[in-house]
Structure formats: structure tokens, C-alpha cells
C-alpha positions as CSV (number, residue, x, y, z in Angstrom):
1,M,-4.3,3.5,-136.1
2,V,-2.6,6.6,-134.9
3,H,-3.5,9.5,-132.7
4,I,-1.8,12.8,-133.1
5,K,-1.9,15.6,-130.5
6,R,-0.7,19.2,-131.2
7,L,0.4,21.6,-128.7
8,Q,2.6,24.6,-128.5
9,E,5.3,25.3,-126.6
10,E,8.0,28.3,-126.7
11,G,7.1,29.2,-130.3
12,A,7.3,25.6,-131.6
13,D,4.2,23.5,-132.7
14,I,4.7,19.9,-131.3
15,L,3.3,16.9,-132.8
16,A,2.9,14.1,-130.6
17,I,2.4,10.9,-132.6
18,V,0.9,7.9,-130.7
19,G,0.4,4.7,-132.2
20,E,1.4,3.6,-136.1
21,I,1.6,5.1,-139.3
22,D,0.6,3.1,-141.8
23,A,-0.8,3.7,-145.6
24,S,-4.2,4.8,-144.3
25,S,-2.9,6.6,-141.3
26,S,-0.4,8.5,-142.9
27,I,-3.2,10.9,-144.2
28,E,-3.6,12.0,-140.3
29,L,0.2,12.7,-140.1
30,D,0.3,14.9,-143.5
31,L,-3.1,16.7,-142.2
32,A,-1.1,17.5,-139.0
33,I,2.1,18.8,-140.7
34,A,0.0,20.7,-143.3
35,K,-2.0,22.7,-140.3
36,S,1.1,23.3,-138.7
37,V,2.7,24.9,-141.6
38,G,-0.7,26.8,-142.7
39,E,-0.9,28.4,-139.3
40,G,2.4,29.6,-140.1
41,F,4.6,28.1,-137.6
42,K,8.3,28.2,-138.5
43,K,9.4,25.7,-135.7
44,I,7.9,21.9,-135.6
45,L,8.9,19.5,-133.2
46,V,7.7,15.9,-133.8
47,D,7.7,13.7,-130.6
48,C,8.1,10.0,-131.7
49,S,8.1,8.5,-128.2
50,A,4.9,6.7,-128.6
51,L,5.3,6.0,-132.1
52,E,5.2,2.0,-132.6
53,Y,5.5,1.7,-136.1
54,I,5.9,3.6,-139.5
55,S,5.4,2.5,-142.7
56,S,7.1,3.9,-146.1
57,A,3.8,5.8,-146.7
58,G,4.4,7.5,-143.2
59,L,8.1,8.3,-144.1
60,G,6.9,9.3,-147.5
61,V,5.1,12.1,-145.8
62,F,8.2,13.4,-143.8
63,M,9.8,13.4,-147.2
64,S,7.3,15.3,-149.2
65,Y,7.9,18.2,-146.8
66,I,11.5,18.7,-147.1
67,E,11.5,21.1,-150.0
68,E,8.9,23.3,-148.8
69,F,10.3,23.4,-145.3
70,R,13.6,24.7,-147.0
71,D,11.7,27.3,-149.3
72,K,9.7,28.4,-146.2
73,K,12.4,28.2,-143.7
74,I,10.5,26.1,-141.3
75,V,12.7,23.7,-139.3
76,M,11.3,20.3,-138.2
77,V,13.2,18.1,-135.6
78,L,12.0,14.6,-134.7
79,Y,12.7,13.1,-131.5
80,G,12.3,10.1,-129.0
81,M,12.0,7.3,-131.7
82,K,12.2,3.9,-130.3
83,E,14.9,1.8,-131.5
84,K,13.0,0.0,-134.1
85,V,11.4,3.1,-135.6
86,N,15.0,4.9,-135.8
87,N,16.3,1.9,-137.4
88,T,13.5,2.0,-140.2
89,F,14.7,5.7,-140.9
90,Q,18.5,4.8,-140.8
91,I,18.0,1.9,-143.2
92,L,16.3,4.3,-145.7
93,G,18.9,7.1,-145.4
94,L,16.1,9.6,-143.9
95,A,18.1,10.2,-141.0
96,D,20.6,12.0,-143.3
97,L,17.6,14.0,-144.7
98,L,15.7,14.8,-141.6
99,Q,16.8,16.1,-138.2
100,I,16.5,13.7,-135.6
101,R,17.6,13.8,-131.9
102,P,17.2,11.3,-128.9
103,T,15.6,13.6,-126.4
104,K,13.0,16.3,-126.5
105,Q,15.6,18.8,-124.8
106,E,18.3,18.2,-127.6
107,A,15.7,18.6,-130.3
108,K,14.6,21.9,-128.8
109,K,18.3,23.1,-128.6
110,L,18.9,22.0,-132.3
111,L,15.6,23.7,-133.1
112,N,16.7,26.7,-131.7
113,E,20.1,26.7,-133.3
114,L,18.6,26.1,-136.5
115,S,16.1,28.7,-136.7
116,A,18.2,31.6,-135.0
């Protein structure tokens, strides 16, 4: 089960993921990202500090947006991952395709650099 909280800060949409993302709850992640894109946000931060687990379906959601983000000049940075979650991204090579930072401060800095 997952809960995704959305809040806006300094022109960025922040998605705070709480819980686990598996095949059934990955739909909620997809809807949250789609809502950010639909509302015209060009900067998206994903707070993974309370994300306990992510399945391949959840990872697939992030992957499915890479091309669209490039086309629409949207920047997304994930941050605050627990070691176990971060390892999943690393093992599958997604750390090379997605922007991931350890802290919110570093994520915001990168977000501003990339969207400048």
C-alpha cells in the first residue's frame, strides 16, 4: 500500500511517497506524476524518504516518463532513498537514467541547475 502526498514549493511539485510501490499501487504513482505533468509543472521532486519498497512495476512508471519529460523539458529529481530502495535503482541501471540525490537540499540544487 502506498500514499502519495503532493505539495508545491518554490515552483516545484513535490511528490512524497509513503509506503510500498508494487504492481497494484504503481497506478497511484503513475496518476500522481501524470497530474503534475497535466498541471504544467516543469520541476518535479520525488521524496523517497518514506518509500519502503519499489517493485519493477513502480520502476517502470518512472521509466515510462523519461522520453516525455525530455520532450516537454520537465526535470524530475528523486531524493532521500533508503539504501535498500537505492540499491534496486542501482542494480537495474536506473540511477544512470534518472536524477537521484541523497538529500532534498541537493535535489533542489540540481533541479534549479537543470531547469535554468
